[in-house]
C-alpha positions in Angstrom: -43.7 -54.3 -17.9 -44.2 -57.7 -16.2 -41.9 -59.1 -13.5 -38.9 -60.8 -15.2 -38.9 -64.5 -14.3 -35.2 -64.5 -13.3 -35.2 -61.2 -11.4 -34.0 -61.1 -7.8 -36.6 -60.4 -5.1 -36.3 -56.6 -5.5 -40.1 -56.3 -5.2 -40.4 -58.4 -2.0 -43.3 -57.2 0.2 -42.5 -54.8 3.1 -40.7 -56.5 5.9 -40.7 -56.1 9.7 -37.0 -56.6 9.9 -33.9 -56.3 7.6 -30.2 -56.5 7.7 -28.3 -54.2 5.3 -24.8 -55.7 4.9 -22.1 -54.0 2.8 -18.7 -55.8 2.4 -15.4 -55.3 0.7 -13.8 -58.2 -1.0 -10.1 -59.0 -0.4 -7.8 -59.4 -3.4 -7.5 -63.0 -4.5 -11.0 -64.0 -3.2 -12.8 -63.4 -6.5 -13.4 -67.1 -7.4 -14.8 -67.8 -3.9 -17.1 -64.8 -4.2 -18.4 -66.1 -7.6 -19.2 -69.4 -6.0 -21.0 -67.8 -3.1 -23.1 -65.6 -5.4 -24.2 -68.7 -7.2 -25.3 -70.2 -3.9 -27.1 -67.2 -2.3 -30.5 -68.3 -3.5 -30.0 -71.8 -2.2 -28.8 -70.6 1.2 -31.8 -68.3 1.4 -34.2 -71.3 0.7 -32.3 -73.4 3.3 -32.7 -70.9 6.1 -36.2 -69.8 5.1 -37.9 -73.1 4.4 -38.6 -73.8 8.1 -41.0 -70.8 8.2 -41.8 -69.8 4.6 -44.7 -67.6 5.8 -42.0 -65.2 7.2 -40.9 -64.4 3.6 -37.1 -64.4 4.0 -35.4 -62.9 0.9 -32.0 -61.7 0.0 -31.0 -59.3 -2.8 -27.4 -59.2 -3.9 -25.8 -56.1 -5.4 -22.3 -55.9 -7.0 -20.3 -52.7 -6.9 -18.4 -51.2 -9.9 -15.0 -51.9 -8.6 -15.7 -55.6 -7.8 -17.6 -56.1 -11.1 -14.4 -55.5 -13.1 -12.6 -58.0 -10.9 -15.3 -60.7 -11.4 -16.3 -60.3 -15.0 -15.1 -59.3 -18.4 -17.1 -58.6 -21.5 -20.3 -56.4 -21.5 -20.7 -54.1 -18.5 -24.0 -52.8 -17.2 -24.5 -49.4 -18.8 -25.3 -47.5 -15.6 -22.8 -49.1 -13.2 -20.2 -46.7 -11.7 -19.1 -45.7 -8.2 -21.6 -43.4 -6.5 -20.5 -39.8 -7.0 -20.0 -37.4 -4.1 -22.8 -34.8 -4.2 -21.5 -31.7 -2.6 -23.5 -28.5 -2.0 -22.5 -25.4 -0.2 -23.8 -26.7 3.2 -24.1 -30.5 3.0 -22.5 -33.4 1.1 -23.4 -36.9 0.3 -20.5 -39.2 0.8 -19.3 -42.2 -1.3 -17.9 -45.0 0.8 -16.2 -48.4 0.3 -18.4 -51.3 -0.7 -18.1 -54.2 -3.2 -21.2 -56.3 -2.3 -24.6 -55.5 -0.8 -26.7 -58.2 0.8 -30.2 -56.8 1.5 -31.9 -59.4 3.8 -35.6 -59.1 4.6 -38.1 -61.1 6.6 -41.1 -60.7 8.9 -38.9 -61.8 11.8 -35.4 -60.7 12.6 -33.9 -64.2 13.5 -34.2 -65.4 9.9 -32.2 -62.4 8.7 -29.6 -62.9 11.4 -29.2 -66.6 10.5 -28.8 -66.0 6.8 -26.3 -63.1 7.4 -24.3 -65.5 9.6 -24.2 -68.1 6.9 -23.1 -65.6 4.3 -20.3 -64.2 6.4 -19.2 -67.7 7.3 -18.6 -68.3 3.6 -16.8 -64.9 3.3 -14.5 -65.4 6.4 -11.0 -64.5 5.4 -12.3 -63.3 2.0 -14.2 -60.1 2.7 -14.6 -57.5 5.4 -17.7 -55.8 6.6 -17.8 -52.1 5.7 -21.2 -51.5 7.2 -23.9 -53.5 8.9 -27.3 -52.0 9.9 -30.2 -53.8 11.5 -33.5 -52.2 10.5 -36.9 -52.6 12.0 -40.4 -51.6 11.3 -41.5 -48.7 13.5 -45.2 -48.5 14.3 -47.2 -47.7 11.1 -44.3 -47.6 8.7 -42.9 -44.4 10.3 -39.3 -43.1 10.4 -37.9 -42.1 13.7 -38.6 -38.6 12.7 -42.3 -39.5 13.1 -43.4 -39.4 9.5 -44.6 -42.3 7.4 -41.8 -43.4 5.0 -42.5 -44.9 1.6 -46.0 -43.7 0.9 -45.5 -43.0 -2.8 -43.8 -46.3 -3.8 -45.3 -47.6 -7.1 -47.1 -51.0 -7.2 -47.7 -53.7 -9.7 -46.6 -53.1 -13.3 -45.5 -49.5 -12.4 -43.1 -50.9 -9.8 -41.6 -53.4 -12.3 -41.2 -50.7 -14.9 -39.5 -48.5 -12.3 -36.9 -51.0 -11.2 -36.1 -53.4 -13.9 -33.7 -52.8 -16.8 -35.4 -53.3 -20.2 -34.5 -53.0 -23.9 -32.3 -50.0 -23.2 -29.5 -52.5 -22.1 -30.6 -55.9 -23.5 -27.6 -57.8 -22.2 -28.8 -57.1 -18.7 -32.6 -57.0 -19.1 -34.4 -58.0 -15.9 -31.6 -56.6 -13.7 -31.8 -53.5 -11.5 -29.7 -50.9 -9.7 -29.7 -50.0 -6.0 -28.4 -47.1 -4.0 -27.9 -47.3 -0.2 -27.2 -44.6 2.3 -27.1 -44.5 6.1 -28.6 -41.3 7.5 -28.0 -40.4 11.2 -30.6 -38.1 12.8 -30.2 -35.4 15.3 -33.4 -36.2 17.1 -32.9 -33.6 19.8 -32.8 -30.8 17.3 -35.6 -32.3 15.3 -37.9 -32.8 18.2 -37.3 -29.2 19.3 -39.2 -28.0 16.1 -42.9 -27.4 16.3 -44.9 -30.0 14.4 -46.0 -27.4 11.9 -42.4 -26.6 11.1 -41.5 -30.3 10.8 -44.3 -30.6 8.3 -42.8 -27.8 6.2 -39.4 -29.5 6.2 -40.9 -32.8 5.0 -43.7 -31.5 2.9 -46.4 -33.7 4.5 -48.8 -33.7 7.4 -47.3 -35.7 10.3 -50.4 -37.4 11.5 -52.4 -37.9 8.3 -49.4 -38.4 5.9 -51.2 -36.1 3.4 -48.9 -34.1 1.1 -49.0 -30.4 1.6 -50.7 -28.4 -1.2 -48.2 -26.7 -3.5 -49.2 -23.3 -2.0 -48.0 -24.4 1.4 -45.1 -26.7 0.4 -41.8 -25.0 0.6 -39.5 -25.3 -2.4 -36.7 -26.7 -0.1 -39.0 -29.3 1.5 -38.0 -32.9 1.1 -41.0 -33.9 -1.0 -40.5 -30.9 -3.4 -36.9 -31.7 -4.1 -37.2 -35.5 -4.4 -40.1 -35.4 -6.8 -38.5 -35.9 -10.2 -40.5 -34.9 -13.3 -39.2 -35.0 -16.9 -39.6 -32.1 -19.3 -42.6 -33.9 -20.9 -44.4 -34.1 -17.5 -43.5 -37.8 -16.8 -42.8 -38.4 -13.1 -39.8 -40.7 -12.6 -40.2 -43.5 -10.0 -38.1 -45.7 -7.8 -39.0 -48.3 -5.2 -37.6 -47.7 -1.7 -37.5 -50.1 1.2 -36.1 -47.8 4.0 -36.2 -48.9 7.6 -35.2 -47.1 10.8 -32.3 -48.2 13.0 -31.1 -47.1 16.4 -29.2 -47.7 19.6 -30.7 -46.0 22.7 -27.6 -46.2 24.8 -25.3 -44.4 22.3 -28.2 -42.2 21.0 -27.5 -43.3 17.4 -30.8 -43.0 15.5 -31.4 -43.0 11.8 -32.9 -44.2 8.6 -31.3 -46.6 6.2 -32.2 -45.5 2.7 -32.4 -48.1 0.0 -33.7 -47.3 -3.4 -34.1 -49.6 -6.4 -34.3 -48.3 -10.0 -33.9 -49.3 -13.6 -31.3 -46.5 -13.9 -29.3 -44.8 -11.2 -29.9 -41.5 -13.0 -33.2 -41.0 -11.2 -31.8 -41.5 -7.7 -28.8 -39.5 -8.5 -31.0 -36.6 -9.7 -32.8 -36.8 -6.3 -29.4 -36.6 -4.5 -28.3 -33.6 -6.6 -31.5 -31.8 -5.7 -31.2 -32.7 -2.1 -27.6 -31.7 -1.5 -26.8 -29.2 -4.3 -30.3 -27.8 -4.5 -32.8 -27.0 -7.3 -31.9 -24.3 -8.0 -28.4 -24.6 -6.5 -28.2 -23.3 -3.0 -31.7 -24.5 -1.9 -30.7 -27.7 -0.2 -33.2 -30.2 1.3 -34.0 -28.9 4.8 -34.1 -32.5 6.1 -30.3 -32.5 5.8 -30.1 -29.9 8.6 -31.2 -32.7 10.9 -30.1 -35.9 9.1 -26.5 -36.6 7.9 -25.5 -39.1 5.2 -22.6 -41.2 6.6 -22.4 -43.9 3.9 -23.2 -44.1 0.2 -23.0 -46.8 -2.4 -24.3 -47.8 -5.8 -24.7 -51.5 -6.8 -25.9 -53.4 -9.8 -28.4 -56.2 -9.1 -27.9 -59.0 -11.6 -30.6 -61.6 -12.5 -30.6 -65.0 -10.7 -29.4 -66.8 -13.8 -26.4 -64.5 -14.1 -25.4 -65.1 -10.5 -26.0 -68.9 -10.9 -24.0 -69.4 -14.0 -21.5 -66.6 -14.4 -19.3 -68.7 -16.6 -22.0 -68.9 -19.2 -22.2 -65.0 -19.5 -20.2 -63.2 -22.1 -16.6 -62.9 -21.0 -17.1 -63.9 -17.4 -13.8 -64.5 -15.5 -12.2 -63.7 -12.2 -9.4 -61.2 -12.6 -6.2 -61.5 -10.6 -4.8 -58.0 -10.3 -7.5 -55.3 -10.9 -6.5 -51.8 -11.7 -6.8 -49.4 -8.8 -10.3 -47.9 -8.8 -10.8 -44.3 -9.7 -12.1 -41.9 -7.1 -15.8 -41.2 -7.4 -16.6 -37.9 -9.2 -18.0 -35.0 -7.2 -21.2 -33.5 -8.4 -21.8 -29.9 -7.4 -24.4 -29.0 -10.0 -27.6 -30.7 -11.1 -26.9 -33.3 -13.8 -29.4 -34.4 -16.4 -28.2 -37.8 -17.3 -27.0 -39.2 -14.0 -28.9 -37.3 -11.4 -30.0 -37.8 -7.5 -31.8 -39.7 -4.3 -34.5 -39.3 -1.8 -35.2 -40.5 1.7 -38.7 -39.1 1.3 -40.7 -39.0 -1.7 -40.6 -39.4 -5.4 -44.1 -39.7 -6.3 -43.8 -43.4 -6.9 -40.9 -44.0 -4.8 -40.7 -41.8 -1.9 -42.3 -41.1 1.3 
């Protein structure tokens, strides 16, 4: 699969800095939001043109509840509120969020300026539900000390993993994205011997080499987030996680962000992590890392964002119906499965 010409910058190169901005849109602001979505690409160019080598980009995602307020007509086949994945010990939450702005650059000031311009346009129209400033940490490592994102696919494999195709032709070239903020208990984690940390993750800490199957525990992060179909095909996503932290308040964590052509792959990973595969064998990383947010967004093509009035049935709705609560998943689901903050073999650490 080749890169769709009107795709958003989902496959932008790894960045040194990012802002992950999730907002909720106030009732009555739908028309203003549509105008902003059409202008995001231009705003990004305006901020980034001064130093184009720093590769400023912005990906916009639209949540299920806001989608029904902005557009009528065809709906993306996989768009829904992120379910709650509840196991016997840990649970993945589903939190408010109508829009995601994923801002990336090789220097933080460009991300900051673009985020400022976006929120200026949304003043009085939207509220920030979550804002995380991510940074590259040494050689692509998480604050847990392990390299993050090792198994991301590249080239044609990456495009095939993240872009909608003929299975939903009205939205070909679009994508889905799941985001979660994970907070780490670094004191408890650092109290583990390195060999035990490696068993939790499923990789060597220094070399980043995956443990052989004979040594890799079934409840390790790598084991549970590697998704293989019955025919032996390994399912892939593209992740662009970054660490975040505040030394004074001792808040340390990883912001997980995974792009996929269908949310089913990421949701299957989440099911395995929180419910277990088989149920009861949760991902051991969750004993040290807690999910405090969770959202699923649809990433339309640029032409959809630029000219929503030309899309089938596009219209701003005045009084949307109250959104339904997200479902709770307590058992593995085949069609709409789970996530990983570690490794899919083409999307994980």
